[in-house]
C-alpha positions in Angstrom: 4.4 22.6 26.8 8.3 23.1 26.5 10.2 21.7 23.6 13.9 21.3 24.0 14.4 21.6 20.3 13.8 25.3 20.5 15.8 27.9 22.2 14.4 28.8 25.7 12.3 32.0 25.9 10.9 33.6 29.1 7.1 33.7 29.6 5.6 36.2 27.3 2.3 38.1 27.2 0.2 36.8 24.4 -2.1 39.0 22.3 -5.9 38.0 22.1 -5.5 37.2 18.4 -2.8 34.7 19.1 -4.6 33.3 22.1 -7.6 32.6 19.8 -5.3 30.7 17.3 -3.7 28.7 19.9 -7.1 27.7 21.2 -8.0 26.5 17.9 -4.8 24.2 17.9 -5.7 23.0 21.3 -9.0 21.7 20.0 -7.4 19.2 17.8 -7.2 15.6 19.3 -5.3 14.1 16.5 -2.7 15.0 13.8 -4.1 17.7 11.4 -4.9 17.0 7.8 -3.8 18.9 4.8 -7.2 20.7 4.8 -7.1 21.5 8.5 -3.6 23.0 8.1 -4.9 25.0 5.1 -7.9 26.3 7.1 -5.8 27.1 10.2 -3.5 29.4 8.1 -6.4 31.0 6.1 -8.2 31.8 9.3 -5.2 33.5 11.0 -5.8 37.1 12.0 -2.3 37.7 13.2 0.0 40.7 12.5 3.7 40.8 13.3 2.9 42.8 16.5 1.0 39.7 17.7 4.1 37.7 17.2 6.6 40.2 18.4 7.6 38.2 21.5 8.7 35.5 19.3 10.6 37.5 16.7 14.1 36.5 17.4 17.0 36.3 14.8 20.5 34.8 14.9 23.3 36.0 12.7 24.7 32.3 12.4 21.7 30.6 11.0 18.0 31.0 10.7 16.3 30.8 14.1 13.3 28.5 15.1 11.1 30.2 17.7 8.6 27.8 19.2 5.1 29.4 19.9 3.1 26.3 20.6 3.5 22.5 21.1 1.0 19.7 21.6 1.2 15.9 20.9 -0.6 16.7 17.6 1.0 19.8 16.2 3.7 22.4 16.6 3.6 26.2 15.6 7.0 27.9 15.1 8.0 31.3 14.0 11.2 31.2 11.8 13.4 34.2 11.5 15.7 34.4 8.5 18.5 36.9 7.8 19.5 37.5 4.2 21.4 34.6 2.7 20.2 32.1 5.4 18.8 28.8 4.3 17.8 25.4 5.5 19.5 22.3 4.3 17.7 20.1 1.8 15.3 18.1 3.7 11.9 16.5 4.0 9.5 16.3 6.9 9.3 12.6 7.2 6.2 11.8 9.1 4.8 15.4 9.5 3.0 17.8 7.2 4.0 21.5 7.1 2.1 24.6 6.3 4.4 27.6 5.7 3.2 31.0 5.5 5.3 34.0 4.7 4.6 36.9 7.1 7.3 39.2 6.0 9.8 39.2 3.0 10.1 36.8 0.1 11.1 33.2 0.6 12.6 31.1 -2.2 11.5 27.4 -2.1 13.5 24.9 -4.2 11.9 21.6 -4.9 14.1 18.5 -5.3 13.6 15.1 -6.7 16.0 12.1 -6.5 17.5 10.1 -9.3 17.3 6.4 -9.6 20.8 6.4 -8.1 19.8 8.4 -5.1 21.2 11.8 -5.9 19.0 14.9 -5.4 18.5 17.6 -8.0 16.6 20.8 -8.2 13.4 20.5 -10.4 11.9 24.0 -9.5 12.5 27.1 -7.5 9.7 29.6 -6.8 9.3 32.8 -4.8 6.8 32.9 -1.9 5.8 36.5 -1.4 4.5 38.0 1.9 1.1 36.2 2.5 1.9 33.2 0.4 1.2 29.6 1.9 2.6 26.4 0.9 1.8 23.0 2.4 4.4 20.3 2.1 3.7 16.5 2.4 5.9 14.4 4.6 8.2 13.2 1.8 8.5 16.3 -0.3 12.1 17.3 -0.5 12.9 21.0 -0.5 14.9 23.8 0.8 13.8 27.3 2.1 16.1 30.3 1.5 16.1 34.1 2.2 17.8 35.3 -1.1 16.7 38.9 -0.6 19.2 41.7 -0.6 21.3 42.1 2.5 19.3 43.7 5.3 16.1 42.3 4.2 14.7 39.8 6.7 12.3 36.9 6.1 9.7 35.8 8.7 7.8 32.6 8.2 5.1 30.9 10.3 5.2 27.1 10.3 2.6 24.6 11.5 3.8 21.0 11.7 1.5 18.2 12.3 2.4 15.9 14.1 5.5 17.9 15.6 8.5 17.7 13.4 10.8 15.0 14.9 11.9 12.9 12.1 13.3 14.0 8.8 15.9 13.1 6.2 18.7 15.5 5.2 20.2 15.5 1.6 23.3 16.8 -0.1 23.8 17.7 -3.7 27.2 15.9 -3.6 26.3 12.6 -2.1 23.7 9.8 -2.2 24.0 9.6 1.6 20.8 10.4 3.3 21.3 11.8 6.8 18.7 10.7 9.4 19.3 12.8 12.5 17.4 10.3 14.7 16.4 11.1 18.2 19.1 13.7 18.8 17.6 17.0 19.8 20.3 19.1 18.3 19.6 18.2 14.6 16.8 20.8 14.4 19.3 23.6 14.3 21.2 22.1 11.5 18.3 22.0 8.9 
């Protein structure tokens, strides 16, 4: 299934290991629970070689490369150059399981004041192999703060597919809701 939120890619040969993982996702007939996302990630038998066709970077911002899309979930490979980061956001309506495949991600967790401003409450490093699962209203930012030249590669399973979210700023109480526009995904 094609998703206009991700950059077009030509058809690719898929490894047997990736095929098995995608078959598992095909078996779900409803959005996945936290436990199902956790089990999916823990059962993965994928190496970077299996994902090579989806390893595409951009020098302007991190790149979202779609691997799989169904009505119930979406699997993306995100490729980050050093210094690239997401905007501060939540996944309103979707759960997200993020596995670090290469490099070290920095996740910063935010909370809101009673007046609506966001502030950082914690930052932690996610080393290669780490898994974090975010609820739909958890506010966070993912960054590649590694030295120049060190790439970060993360695998994200969203359920249901990520189509609604809120974007936050440190300077304003204004919460941006990108709505139905398909271009917002490149701005998070």
